[in-house]
C-alpha positions as CSV (number, residue, x, y, z in Angstrom):
1,M,8.1,13.4,-30.9
2,A,5.1,13.6,-28.4
3,L,3.5,10.4,-30.2
4,P,5.8,7.7,-29.9
5,L,6.5,9.1,-25.8
6,A,2.9,8.8,-25.2
7,L,2.5,5.4,-26.9
8,I,5.4,3.9,-24.7
9,I,4.0,5.5,-21.8
10,I,0.1,4.0,-22.3
11,I,1.6,0.3,-23.5
12,F,3.7,0.7,-20.3
13,V,0.5,1.5,-18.1
14,S,-1.4,-1.4,-19.6
15,A,1.3,-4.1,-19.2
16,V,1.3,-3.2,-15.5
17,I,-2.3,-2.9,-15.6
18,V,-2.2,-6.7,-16.9
19,L,0.3,-8.0,-14.6
20,L,-1.9,-6.5,-11.8
21,L,-4.9,-8.4,-13.3
22,N,-2.8,-11.7,-13.7
23,T,-1.9,-11.5,-10.0
24,L,-5.2,-10.3,-8.3
25,L,-7.4,-12.6,-10.4
26,R,-5.0,-15.7,-11.0
27,K,-7.6,-17.5,-13.1
28,K,-9.4,-16.6,-16.5
29,S,-12.5,-14.7,-16.0
30,T,-14.8,-12.7,-18.1
31,L,-13.6,-9.4,-15.7
32,Q,-10.4,-9.4,-17.0
33,I,-11.1,-9.9,-20.6
34,G,-13.7,-7.0,-20.0
35,L,-11.0,-4.6,-17.9
36,L,-8.6,-5.5,-20.9
37,G,-11.1,-4.0,-23.3
38,I,-12.1,-1.1,-21.6
39,E,-7.8,-0.6,-22.1
40,M,-8.1,-1.0,-25.5
41,G,-10.8,1.2,-26.1
42,I,-9.3,3.8,-23.9
43,F,-6.1,3.2,-26.1
44,G,-7.8,3.8,-29.2
45,L,-9.5,7.2,-28.3
46,F,-6.0,8.4,-27.0
47,L,-4.9,7.9,-30.3
48,T,-7.9,9.6,-32.1
49,S,-7.2,12.8,-29.9
50,Q,-3.7,12.7,-30.3
51,F,-4.0,12.5,-34.0
52,Q,-7.2,15.3,-34.3
53,L,-4.6,17.7,-32.0
54,N,-1.8,17.1,-34.0
55,S,-4.0,17.8,-37.6
56,W,-2.1,16.5,-39.9
């Protein structure tokens, strides 16, 4: 039950960060793309750590 709740929280936080980036930059830039890549990397690391902690 912890994994879906964590997924919802991370997706919500990522959406908020993307909205903040859109309002701050107001244009497409390599900085925005790089930050989105970092967010996806953190998301992937979190998923792998959750699966390792569950050890199923």
